C-alpha positions as CSV (number, residue, x, y, z in Angstrom):
1,M,40.6,3.2,21.4
2,T,39.8,1.7,24.8
3,S,37.5,-1.3,24.9
4,R,35.0,0.8,26.9
5,E,35.0,3.4,24.1
6,S,34.6,0.7,21.4
7,Q,31.7,-0.8,23.3
8,S,30.0,2.6,23.6
9,K,30.2,3.0,19.8
10,N,28.9,-0.6,19.2
11,I,26.0,-0.1,21.6
12,A,25.0,3.1,19.8
13,L,25.3,1.4,16.5
14,T,23.2,-1.6,17.7
15,I,20.4,0.8,18.9
16,L,20.4,2.6,15.6
17,Q,20.3,-0.8,13.7
18,G,17.3,-1.7,15.9
19,F,15.5,1.5,14.8
20,D,16.5,1.0,11.1
21,N,14.9,-2.4,11.3
22,H,11.8,-1.0,12.8
23,F,11.5,1.7,10.1
24,R,12.1,-0.8,7.4
25,I,9.2,-3.0,8.6
26,F,7.0,0.0,9.2
27,S,7.7,1.2,5.7
28,E,6.9,-2.2,4.1
29,I,3.5,-2.3,5.8
30,T,2.9,1.4,4.9
31,E,3.8,0.9,1.2
32,G,1.5,-2.1,1.1
33,A,-1.5,0.2,1.5
34,R,-1.4,1.0,-2.2
35,Q,-2.0,-2.6,-3.2
36,R,-4.6,-3.1,-0.5
37,F,-6.4,0.0,-1.8
38,E,-6.3,-1.1,-5.4
39,E,-7.5,-4.6,-4.5
40,A,-10.2,-3.2,-2.1
41,D,-8.9,-5.5,0.6
42,W,-10.4,-3.6,3.5
43,K,-10.1,-6.5,5.9
44,A,-6.3,-6.6,5.4
45,E,-6.1,-2.8,5.7
46,R,-7.7,-3.0,9.2
47,K,-5.4,-5.8,10.1
48,Y,-2.2,-4.0,9.1
49,S,-3.3,-0.7,10.7
50,R,-3.5,-2.5,14.0
51,L,-0.3,-4.5,13.5
52,R,1.7,-1.3,12.6
53,I,0.8,0.2,16.0
54,K,1.7,-2.9,18.0
55,F,5.1,-3.8,16.6
56,Y,7.0,-0.7,17.8
57,D,7.2,-2.1,21.3
58,T,8.2,-5.5,19.8
59,R,11.2,-3.9,18.0
60,V,12.3,-2.1,21.2
61,T,12.1,-5.4,23.1
62,E,14.2,-7.1,20.4
63,S,16.9,-4.4,20.6
64,I,17.1,-4.6,24.4
65,Q,17.5,-8.4,24.1
66,I,20.4,-8.0,21.6
67,L,22.1,-5.5,23.8
68,S,21.7,-7.7,26.9
69,D,23.1,-10.8,25.0
70,N,26.1,-8.9,23.8
71,Y,27.0,-6.2,26.3
72,E,26.9,-5.5,30.0
73,I,24.4,-2.7,30.1
74,Q,23.5,-3.1,33.7
75,P,24.1,-1.6,36.2
76,F,23.7,2.0,35.0
77,N,27.0,3.8,34.4
78,K,26.8,7.6,33.9
79,N,29.9,8.1,31.9
80,H,29.3,5.1,29.7
81,W,25.7,6.1,28.7
82,A,26.8,9.8,28.2
83,K,29.4,8.5,25.7
84,I,26.8,6.1,24.1
85,K,24.5,9.1,23.5
86,S,27.4,11.2,22.0
87,H,28.2,8.3,19.6
88,F,24.5,8.0,18.7
89,I,24.3,11.7,17.8
90,L,27.3,11.3,15.4
91,L,25.6,8.4,13.7
92,L,22.5,10.6,13.0
93,Q,24.3,13.3,11.0
94,N,23.3,11.9,7.6
95,H,20.3,9.9,8.7
96,Q,16.9,10.5,7.0
97,Q,14.8,9.9,10.1
98,P,17.0,11.3,13.0
99,E,14.1,12.5,15.1
100,L,12.4,9.1,15.0
101,A,15.7,7.4,15.8
102,E,16.2,9.6,18.9
103,T,12.7,8.6,20.1
104,F,13.5,4.9,19.6
105,Y,16.7,5.5,21.7
106,N,14.6,7.1,24.4
107,S,12.1,4.2,24.4
108,L,14.8,1.7,24.8
109,F,16.7,3.6,27.5
110,C,13.5,4.3,29.5
111,R,12.5,0.6,29.4
112,V,15.8,-0.4,30.9
113,F,16.6,2.3,33.5
114,E,14.9,4.1,36.3
115,R,13.2,7.5,36.1
116,E,16.1,9.3,37.9
117,Y,18.3,9.0,34.8
118,Y,15.8,10.5,32.4
119,T,17.8,13.7,31.8
120,N,19.1,15.3,28.7
121,E,22.6,14.0,29.5
122,Y,21.5,10.4,28.8
123,I,18.4,10.7,26.6
124,F,16.9,13.1,24.1
125,I,14.8,15.4,26.3
126,R,15.8,18.0,23.6
127,S,16.4,16.9,20.0
128,S,20.0,17.1,18.8
129,V,19.4,17.6,15.1
130,S,17.5,19.8,12.7
131,T,15.0,18.1,10.4
132,E,14.0,21.0,8.1
133,Y,16.3,20.3,5.2
134,I,17.1,16.7,5.1
135,Q,18.0,15.5,1.6
136,S,16.0,12.7,0.0
137,D,16.1,11.0,-3.4
138,I,12.3,11.4,-3.5
139,P,11.0,15.0,-3.3
140,S,8.4,15.7,-0.6
141,Y,6.2,17.5,-3.1
142,N,5.8,18.4,-6.8
143,A,4.8,21.7,-8.3
144,Y,2.4,22.3,-11.2
145,Y,2.0,25.6,-13.1
146,P,-1.3,26.3,-14.9
147,A,0.4,29.2,-16.7
148,N,2.6,26.6,-18.5
149,S,0.3,23.7,-19.1
150,G,-3.1,25.3,-18.9
151,F,-5.6,25.4,-16.1
152,F,-7.5,22.2,-16.9
153,K,-4.4,20.2,-17.9
154,S,-2.6,21.1,-14.6
155,I,-5.5,19.5,-12.7
156,E,-5.2,16.4,-14.8
157,N,-1.5,16.4,-14.1
158,V,-2.2,16.5,-10.3
159,L,-4.5,13.5,-10.6
160,N,-2.1,11.6,-12.8
161,Q,0.9,12.2,-10.5
162,F,0.3,8.9,-8.7
163,T,0.8,5.8,-10.9
164,L,-2.0,3.6,-9.5
165,T,-2.7,0.5,-11.6
166,L,-6.5,1.2,-11.6
167,P,-7.9,3.5,-14.2
168,F,-10.3,6.4,-13.3
169,E,-13.9,5.6,-13.6
170,N,-14.4,8.8,-15.6
171,F,-11.2,10.9,-15.6
172,K,-12.6,13.9,-17.6
173,R,-15.7,14.1,-15.4
174,D,-13.6,14.2,-12.2
175,S,-11.2,16.7,-13.6
176,R,-14.1,18.9,-14.7
177,H,-15.8,18.8,-11.2
178,I,-12.5,19.8,-9.5
179,A,-12.0,22.7,-12.0
180,K,-15.5,23.9,-11.3
181,S,-15.0,23.8,-7.5
182,I,-11.7,25.7,-7.8
183,C,-13.4,28.4,-9.9
184,K,-16.2,28.7,-7.3
185,V,-13.6,29.4,-4.6
186,F,-11.9,32.0,-6.8
187,K,-15.2,33.6,-7.6
188,K,-16.2,33.7,-4.0
189,G,-13.0,35.4,-3.1
190,N,-13.3,37.7,-6.1
191,R,-9.8,36.8,-7.2
192,T,-8.1,36.0,-10.5
193,A,-5.2,33.7,-11.1
194,E,-1.9,35.6,-10.7
195,L,1.4,35.1,-12.4
196,N,2.8,32.6,-9.9
197,F,-0.4,30.6,-9.6
198,Q,0.6,27.0,-8.8
199,Y,-0.3,23.7,-7.1
200,Q,2.1,22.0,-4.7
201,V,1.2,18.4,-4.1
202,I,2.7,16.0,-1.6
203,N,4.5,13.3,-3.5
204,T,2.7,10.3,-1.8
205,L,-0.9,9.4,-1.3
206,F,-2.4,9.3,2.2
207,Y,-4.2,6.0,2.7
208,R,-6.8,5.4,5.4
209,N,-9.7,2.9,5.5
210,K,-11.3,2.8,2.1
211,A,-9.8,6.1,0.7
212,A,-6.6,7.5,-0.7
213,Y,-6.0,11.2,-0.4
214,I,-4.1,13.7,-2.6
215,V,-2.9,16.5,-0.2
216,G,-1.5,19.8,-1.3
217,K,-2.1,23.5,-1.6
218,A,-2.9,26.0,-4.3
219,I,-0.8,29.2,-4.2
220,N,-2.1,32.3,-5.8
221,G,0.0,35.4,-5.1
222,H,0.0,35.8,-1.3
223,N,-2.9,33.5,-0.8
224,E,-2.7,29.8,-0.1
225,Y,-5.5,27.3,-0.2
226,P,-4.9,23.9,1.4
227,F,-6.8,21.1,-0.4
228,A,-7.3,17.3,-0.3
229,V,-8.8,15.1,-3.0
230,A,-10.4,12.0,-1.8
231,L,-10.1,9.0,-4.1
232,L,-12.3,5.9,-3.7
233,N,-12.3,2.4,-5.2
234,N,-15.6,1.6,-6.9
235,E,-14.8,-2.1,-6.3
236,K,-15.4,-2.7,-9.9
237,G,-11.9,-2.1,-11.2
238,A,-11.7,1.7,-11.2
239,I,-11.2,4.7,-8.9
240,Y,-13.0,8.0,-8.8
241,V,-12.8,11.4,-7.1
242,D,-15.4,11.4,-4.3
243,A,-14.7,14.7,-2.7
244,L,-12.6,17.9,-2.9
245,L,-11.8,19.6,0.4
246,I,-10.6,23.2,0.2
247,G,-9.5,25.4,3.1
248,E,-7.6,24.9,6.4
249,D,-10.5,23.8,8.5
250,S,-11.8,21.3,5.9
251,V,-8.4,19.7,5.4
252,S,-7.5,19.9,9.1
253,Q,-10.5,17.7,10.0
254,L,-9.0,14.8,8.1
255,F,-6.0,15.0,10.4
256,G,-8.0,15.2,13.6
257,F,-7.1,13.3,16.8
258,S,-10.2,11.1,16.5
259,Y,-9.3,9.3,13.3
260,A,-7.2,6.2,12.6
261,Y,-3.6,6.9,11.4
262,F,-2.8,7.4,7.7
263,M,-0.5,5.2,5.8
264,V,2.0,7.6,4.2
265,A,5.1,6.1,2.6
266,H,8.1,8.5,2.4
267,P,11.8,8.1,3.5
268,V,11.8,11.5,5.2
269,P,8.7,11.8,7.4
270,S,9.8,15.2,8.7
271,A,9.5,16.7,5.2
272,I,5.9,15.6,5.1
273,I,5.3,17.1,8.5
274,Y,6.9,20.3,7.5
275,F,4.6,20.6,4.5
276,L,1.5,19.7,6.5
277,Q,2.3,22.3,9.2
278,G,2.5,24.9,6.4
279,I,-1.0,24.3,5.3
280,M,-2.5,23.6,8.8
281,P,-0.6,26.0,11.1
282,R,-3.0,25.3,14.0
283,R,-2.1,21.6,13.9
284,K,0.8,21.0,16.2
285,K,3.7,18.8,15.2
286,E,2.9,16.1,17.7
287,G,-0.6,15.6,16.3
288,L,0.7,15.5,12.7
289,Y,3.3,12.9,13.5
290,S,0.7,10.7,15.2
291,S,-1.7,11.2,12.2
292,I,0.7,9.5,9.8
293,G,1.5,6.6,12.1
294,F,4.4,7.9,14.2
295,Q,2.5,8.1,17.5
296,K,5.7,7.5,19.5
297,Q,7.2,10.6,17.9
298,G,3.9,12.4,18.6
299,K,4.4,11.5,22.3
300,T,8.0,12.8,22.3
301,D,7.0,16.2,20.7
302,F,4.0,16.5,23.0
303,Y,6.2,16.0,26.1
304,R,8.8,18.5,24.9
305,G,6.1,21.1,24.2
306,F,4.5,20.4,27.6
307,L,7.7,20.8,29.5
308,H,8.4,24.1,27.7
309,H,4.8,25.3,28.5
310,L,5.2,24.4,32.2
311,E,8.3,26.4,32.4
312,Y,6.8,29.5,30.8
313,S,3.4,29.4,32.5
314,D,2.3,29.8,36.2
315,D,-1.3,28.5,36.3
316,D,-2.2,25.5,38.4
317,L,-3.2,22.0,37.5
318,I,-6.9,21.6,38.5
319,L,-9.7,19.0,38.4
320,A,-11.3,19.1,34.9
321,P,-14.6,20.9,34.7
322,G,-17.7,18.6,34.5
323,I,-19.1,15.7,36.3
324,P,-16.3,13.6,38.0
325,G,-15.7,10.2,36.5
326,M,-16.2,7.1,38.5
327,V,-13.2,5.3,36.9
328,M,-10.8,8.2,36.2
329,S,-9.5,11.2,38.0
330,V,-9.3,13.8,35.3
331,F,-7.3,17.1,35.6
332,T,-6.1,19.8,33.3
333,L,-3.9,22.9,33.0
334,P,-6.2,25.7,31.9
335,S,-3.6,27.3,29.7
336,Y,-2.9,24.0,27.9
337,P,-5.5,22.2,25.7
338,Y,-5.2,18.7,27.1
339,V,-6.6,16.6,30.0
340,F,-4.7,14.1,32.1
341,K,-6.6,10.9,33.2
342,V,-5.4,8.6,36.0
343,I,-7.2,5.3,36.8
344,R,-8.7,5.3,40.3
345,D,-7.7,2.6,42.8
346,Y,-11.3,1.5,43.3
347,F,-14.6,2.0,41.4
348,A,-17.9,2.7,43.2
349,P,-21.0,0.6,42.3
350,P,-22.5,0.1,39.8
351,K,-19.1,-0.1,38.0
352,E,-17.9,-3.7,37.8
353,I,-14.6,-3.5,36.0
354,T,-10.9,-4.0,37.0
355,R,-8.0,-1.8,36.3
356,K,-6.6,-4.3,33.8
357,Q,-9.9,-4.2,31.9
358,V,-9.8,-0.4,31.8
359,E,-6.3,-0.5,30.3
360,E,-7.4,-3.1,27.8
361,K,-10.3,-0.9,26.7
362,Y,-8.0,2.0,26.1
363,Q,-5.6,-0.2,24.1
364,L,-8.6,-1.4,22.0
365,V,-9.4,2.2,21.1
366,K,-5.8,2.8,20.2
367,Q,-5.7,0.0,17.7
368,H,-9.3,0.3,16.4
369,D,-10.7,2.5,13.6
370,R,-11.9,5.5,15.5
371,V,-13.9,6.8,12.5
372,G,-13.5,10.4,13.7
373,R,-15.6,9.8,16.8
374,M,-13.2,8.5,19.5
375,A,-10.4,10.6,20.9
376,D,-6.9,9.3,20.5
377,M,-4.8,9.3,23.6
378,L,-1.1,9.6,24.6
379,E,-0.1,7.0,27.2
380,F,2.7,7.9,29.6
381,S,4.4,6.2,32.5
382,K,6.4,7.8,35.4
383,V,5.3,11.3,34.6
384,V,6.9,13.9,37.0
385,L,5.1,17.2,37.6
386,P,6.0,20.0,40.1
387,L,4.0,19.7,43.3
388,D,3.5,23.4,43.7
389,R,1.4,23.5,40.4
390,F,-1.3,21.2,41.9
391,T,-4.3,22.7,43.6
392,L,-5.2,21.3,47.1
393,E,-8.5,20.0,45.7
394,L,-6.7,18.0,42.9
395,L,-4.1,16.7,45.4
396,D,-6.8,15.5,47.7
397,D,-8.6,13.7,44.9
398,L,-5.4,12.0,43.7
399,E,-4.2,11.0,47.1
400,N,-7.6,9.6,48.2
401,T,-8.6,7.8,45.0
402,C,-5.4,7.2,43.0
403,A,-2.8,6.6,45.8
404,S,-1.3,3.5,44.1
405,S,-0.5,5.6,41.0
406,V,1.0,8.6,42.9
407,S,4.4,9.0,44.7
408,Y,6.7,11.9,45.6
409,V,10.2,12.4,44.4
410,L,12.8,15.2,44.5
411,N,14.3,16.9,41.4
412,E,17.9,17.8,41.0
413,A,17.3,21.1,42.8
414,G,15.8,19.3,45.8
415,N,12.2,20.5,45.0
416,K,9.4,18.1,45.7
417,Q,7.6,16.7,42.7
418,I,4.7,14.3,42.0
419,M,5.4,11.2,39.9
420,I,2.3,9.6,38.3
421,K,2.8,5.9,37.5
422,H,0.5,5.7,34.6
423,V,-1.5,8.5,32.8
424,Y,-3.5,9.0,29.7
425,I,-3.4,12.4,28.0
426,E,-6.2,13.5,25.6
427,R,-7.1,16.6,23.8
428,R,-9.4,18.7,26.0
429,M,-13.0,19.2,24.8
430,V,-16.1,20.8,26.2
431,P,-18.2,18.0,27.7
432,L,-21.4,17.6,25.7
433,N,-23.6,17.8,28.8
434,I,-22.2,21.3,29.5
435,E,-22.8,22.5,25.9
436,L,-26.3,21.2,26.0
437,E,-27.1,22.7,29.4
438,L,-25.9,26.1,28.1
439,A,-28.0,25.8,24.9
440,Q,-31.0,24.7,26.9
441,K,-30.6,27.7,29.3
442,E,-30.5,30.0,26.3
443,Q,-33.4,28.2,24.6
444,D,-31.1,27.9,21.5
445,Y,-32.9,25.2,19.6
446,G,-30.6,25.6,16.6
447,R,-27.6,24.8,18.7
448,I,-29.4,21.9,20.4
449,D,-30.4,20.5,17.1
450,C,-26.9,20.6,15.8
451,L,-25.4,19.0,18.9
452,I,-27.9,16.2,19.0
453,K,-27.6,15.5,15.3
454,S,-23.8,15.2,15.7
455,F,-24.2,13.1,18.9
456,G,-26.5,10.6,17.1
457,N,-24.2,10.5,14.1
458,A,-21.3,9.7,16.5
459,I,-23.1,6.7,17.9
460,K,-24.1,5.5,14.5
461,E,-20.6,5.9,13.0
462,L,-19.1,4.1,16.0
463,S,-21.6,1.2,15.5
464,A,-20.6,1.1,11.8
465,A,-17.1,0.4,13.1
466,N,-18.4,-2.3,15.4
467,I,-18.1,-0.2,18.5
468,F,-20.8,0.3,21.2
469,P,-19.9,3.0,23.7
470,G,-21.6,1.1,26.5
471,D,-22.4,4.3,28.5
472,L,-24.3,6.8,26.3
473,L,-24.5,9.6,28.9
474,Y,-23.8,13.0,27.4
475,K,-21.0,13.6,29.9
476,N,-19.0,10.9,28.2
477,F,-18.9,12.8,24.9
478,G,-17.1,16.1,24.1
479,V,-17.3,18.8,21.5
480,T,-14.3,19.7,19.4
481,R,-13.1,23.1,18.2
482,L,-14.8,22.4,14.9
483,G,-18.1,21.4,16.6
484,R,-17.8,17.7,16.2
485,V,-19.1,15.4,18.9
486,V,-16.5,12.8,20.0
487,F,-16.6,10.0,22.5
488,Y,-13.9,9.9,25.2
489,D,-14.9,7.6,28.1
490,Y,-13.9,4.1,27.2
491,D,-14.3,2.0,30.4
492,E,-17.5,0.4,29.2
493,I,-16.8,0.2,25.5
494,V,-17.5,-3.2,23.8
495,Y,-17.8,-4.6,20.3
496,L,-21.2,-4.1,18.8
497,T,-21.4,-7.7,17.8
498,D,-20.9,-8.8,21.4
499,C,-24.1,-7.0,22.5
500,N,-27.6,-8.6,22.6
501,F,-30.1,-6.0,21.6
502,R,-33.6,-6.8,22.8
503,V,-37.1,-5.4,22.8
504,K,-38.3,-4.9,26.3
505,P,-41.0,-7.5,27.1
506,K,-44.5,-6.1,27.7
507,P,-46.0,-6.8,31.2
508,R,-48.5,-9.7,31.2
509,N,-50.4,-8.6,34.3
510,H,-50.8,-5.8,36.9
511,Q,-48.1,-7.3,39.2
512,E,-45.5,-7.2,36.4
513,L,-46.6,-3.7,35.3
514,M,-46.1,-2.3,38.9
515,S,-42.8,-4.3,39.6
516,A,-39.9,-2.0,40.7
517,T,-37.4,-4.5,39.3
518,P,-37.3,-6.4,35.9
519,W,-39.6,-9.4,36.0
520,Y,-37.9,-10.9,33.0
521,S,-34.4,-12.3,32.8
522,V,-31.5,-9.9,31.9
523,A,-28.1,-11.1,30.9
524,P,-25.0,-8.8,31.2
525,E,-24.8,-8.4,27.4
526,D,-28.5,-7.6,27.1
527,I,-29.3,-4.0,25.9
528,F,-32.8,-2.5,25.6
529,P,-32.5,0.5,23.2
530,E,-36.0,1.9,24.2
531,E,-34.6,2.5,27.7
532,F,-32.1,5.0,26.2
533,A,-34.9,7.6,26.2
534,S,-35.0,7.7,30.0
535,F,-31.6,9.5,30.2
536,L,-31.2,11.0,26.7
537,L,-34.6,12.8,26.3
538,N,-34.2,14.9,29.4
539,N,-35.6,18.1,27.8
540,D,-38.4,18.9,25.4
541,L,-36.0,20.7,23.0
542,V,-33.6,17.8,23.1
543,K,-36.4,15.3,22.6
544,K,-37.6,17.3,19.6
545,A,-34.1,17.2,18.0
546,F,-33.6,13.5,18.8
547,M,-36.9,12.4,17.3
548,K,-36.2,14.5,14.2
549,H,-32.8,13.0,13.5
550,H,-32.3,9.8,15.4
551,A,-35.5,8.1,16.5
552,D,-34.2,4.8,15.2
553,L,-31.6,4.7,18.0
554,F,-34.4,3.7,20.4
555,E,-35.4,0.7,18.2
556,A,-33.7,-2.7,18.7
557,D,-34.2,-3.7,15.1
558,S,-31.9,-0.9,13.8
559,W,-29.1,-2.1,16.0
560,I,-29.6,-5.8,15.1
561,K,-29.4,-4.8,11.4
562,K,-26.0,-3.2,12.0
563,Q,-24.8,-6.3,13.7
564,E,-26.0,-8.5,10.8
565,N,-24.1,-6.3,8.3
566,I,-20.9,-6.5,10.3
567,N,-21.2,-10.3,10.7
568,N,-21.7,-10.6,7.0
569,G,-18.6,-8.5,6.3
570,I,-20.6,-5.4,5.2
571,Y,-18.9,-2.3,6.6
572,E,-20.7,1.0,6.2
573,D,-18.9,3.9,4.6
574,V,-18.0,6.6,7.2
575,F,-16.7,9.7,5.4
576,P,-14.4,12.1,7.3
577,Y,-15.9,15.0,5.4
578,P,-19.5,16.4,5.0
579,N,-21.6,15.4,2.1
580,K,-21.4,19.0,0.7
581,F,-17.8,18.3,-0.3
582,R,-18.7,15.2,-2.3
583,L,-18.7,15.4,-6.1
584,K,-21.4,14.1,-8.3
585,R,-20.7,11.0,-10.4
586,I,-22.5,12.3,-13.5
């Protein structure tokens, strides 16, 4: 074996060892979620949720340093890196996380070398391995058969599958409530239990914030019913079942793109994803990987899917519908459910923020608890797109307002392409202002009432997580497929505890009453909630709905009270499911 060949093998092995170290630390933090849940250590849970996101890049940097210290990896050598990739593929043959290791390899390579070498010859544009039947010492799910153990006993077996140290507050009560809920579903569908009736339950709990979830499906003949059981700690030494969610839409909401990532400990993540895709077929693989903490894998699968879609579609990239943003140029591909956001080179008044601050705001959102009300985003660098897929209007906007982020390159065939230096990609939603305008035009008060109720709930739930959106205009919020209002414009986002909520002083004389400008001092952090009405209550039907559900949003005292709770370590419970799914504790 030549020294070059030996070095190729060693570099491949070093990269894999870097990934293995990353996955080991990732798993240790994830496995610790059980103890944090049992001890009701919510502060630590928030800390480790943020830490787990941040350290991926740290591990990549460490691996690059090890390679640089021990091998000559620069300048780029085509034959050398083609061999390194081949050796890396061989090392993955019996690996339990091969798809994640490939992504780690890509991250390292793309950090070291230029965009021109990002081809499948040197990195994993396409995956080299199948992940469907990877063997594991720990099964991905367990099956329970009511025909063998009895209907009620099988429910108890599902609840007892996880050996938590805390006892149930009232085990019989919770089992009984679950049994009644299942019977209601069967009665509604006019079905009886068939011979192969069974429960399949993922063999690990899904931890997030203050809850732990049992996730599985009930199979009855040809029918399958996804379900999730929410367990809460009563903070008095016991746990209880708080909710039972049944049905694809109900369970799917738990895995939405606007929530923090779950802590799910399992040596074969692809097996968990395979099960989840079976019960939520409308959830794509990239979103599911991100939902259990592997956001880099989510990016990889998104990019592969997007490249495939570009190849098999012919519609143009266009400016996104709605009011143009002052900070971001936003465009979309109509046939693909995402938007692409590029920071503009300059921001017109009254915006007083820098590009670096905008990037920091988006990073804050990435690491914060999004409580189901802030859209997650995929952050990419050096994204290359075909020039002939851009409309002239979009090109004009990018060239005139985002010139520092846009350049032109040629692909291998000599075709001109656009390279975008830095882009955020988010799930596309219908802007709330457009939904409201349509409902107002149709005088649909029921729809307006529903939208305003969800909008106000979004603001309140964000504040419970110590987030103030900064800009409450309807255009900065979107409506998801399931009708949920979600915030997606982060350039003015701040911590709630950094705000100074005030009551607007009353004028003391006629001159102050008629003054066109404030006659009282106003600091940058000062916020006057009563002024929200001037831009939120723009329609009689909207005003009626707002005053019905959220009149307290215009009162400074309600905001100050939320700040006091947070400063005293009191965090409100924000449940990712409607109250109708919650079970009684009697």
